[in-house]
C-alpha positions in Angstrom: -12.2 20.4 51.4 -11.0 16.8 51.1 -7.5 16.0 50.0 -6.9 15.0 46.4 -6.0 11.4 45.6 -2.5 12.4 44.6 -1.9 14.1 47.9 -3.2 11.1 49.8 -0.8 8.8 47.8 2.1 11.1 48.4 1.3 11.2 52.1 1.0 7.4 52.3 4.3 6.9 50.5 6.1 9.5 52.6 4.7 8.0 55.8 5.8 4.5 54.7 9.3 5.8 54.1 9.5 7.4 57.5 8.8 11.0 56.4 6.0 12.3 58.5 6.0 15.9 57.2 2.7 15.4 55.4 1.0 13.4 58.1 -2.0 14.7 59.9 -3.0 12.0 62.4 -0.3 9.4 62.6 1.3 8.4 65.9 4.5 10.4 65.3 2.5 13.6 64.8 0.4 13.0 67.9 3.5 12.1 70.0 2.2 8.5 70.7 5.0 6.9 68.7 6.9 4.2 70.5 10.3 5.2 71.8 13.5 3.8 70.6 13.9 0.0 70.8 15.8 -1.2 73.9 19.1 -2.7 73.0 19.8 -6.3 73.9 22.2 -6.8 76.9 25.8 -7.4 76.0 26.9 -11.0 76.3 30.4 -11.8 77.5 32.2 -13.6 74.6 33.4 -16.4 77.0 29.9 -17.5 77.9 29.0 -20.9 76.5 25.8 -21.0 74.7 24.0 -24.4 74.2 21.2 -23.9 71.7 19.7 -27.4 72.3 19.6 -26.9 76.1 18.0 -23.5 75.6 15.4 -24.9 73.2 14.6 -27.7 75.7 14.1 -25.1 78.4 11.9 -23.0 76.1 9.8 -26.0 75.1 9.2 -26.8 78.8 8.2 -23.2 79.6 6.0 -23.0 76.6 4.3 -26.3 77.5 3.7 -25.1 81.1 2.2 -21.8 79.8 0.0 -23.7 77.3 -1.3 -26.0 80.0 -2.2 -22.9 82.1 -4.0 -21.3 79.1 -5.0 -24.0 76.5 -7.1 -21.6 74.5 -4.1 -19.5 73.6 -3.4 -20.6 70.0 -0.1 -18.7 69.8 1.3 -20.6 72.7 0.1 -23.8 71.2 1.8 -23.0 67.9 5.1 -22.0 69.4 5.1 -25.0 71.7 4.5 -27.3 68.8 7.3 -25.6 66.8 9.8 -26.0 69.7 8.8 -29.6 70.2 9.1 -30.3 66.4 12.6 -28.9 66.4 13.5 -31.2 69.3 12.1 -34.4 67.7 14.9 -36.7 66.8 15.5 -37.1 63.0 16.4 -40.7 63.4 14.4 -42.7 65.9 17.3 -45.1 66.5 19.5 -42.2 67.7 17.0 -40.7 70.1 18.6 -38.8 72.9 17.7 -40.1 76.4 17.2 -36.6 77.6 14.8 -35.8 74.8 12.9 -39.1 75.4 12.5 -38.1 79.1 11.4 -34.6 78.2 8.7 -35.9 75.8 7.6 -38.5 78.3 7.2 -35.7 80.9 5.4 -33.5 78.5 2.9 -36.2 77.5 2.1 -37.1 81.1 
């Protein structure tokens, strides 16, 4: 016999809230649920973090990956986003490093 609509709604709401006591076939009941999320490594507080340098490095890596697989739309989108963030807001104040990076990426 099929479940009533009310039971299906209760099951769906409980599942969405993390309560799997009413579930029949979800990944938690089957034991296929992903394990706990791996924690990020601890960063020493004295380590200097340069977001612009990291973004430049990321843009270069994304560009290389996109050139290796130009049909990957996700890589193209992320590469475009990283490059857009690096674009100078004022063309007169363009950073020489950024100009070199863009010239290298366009070649």
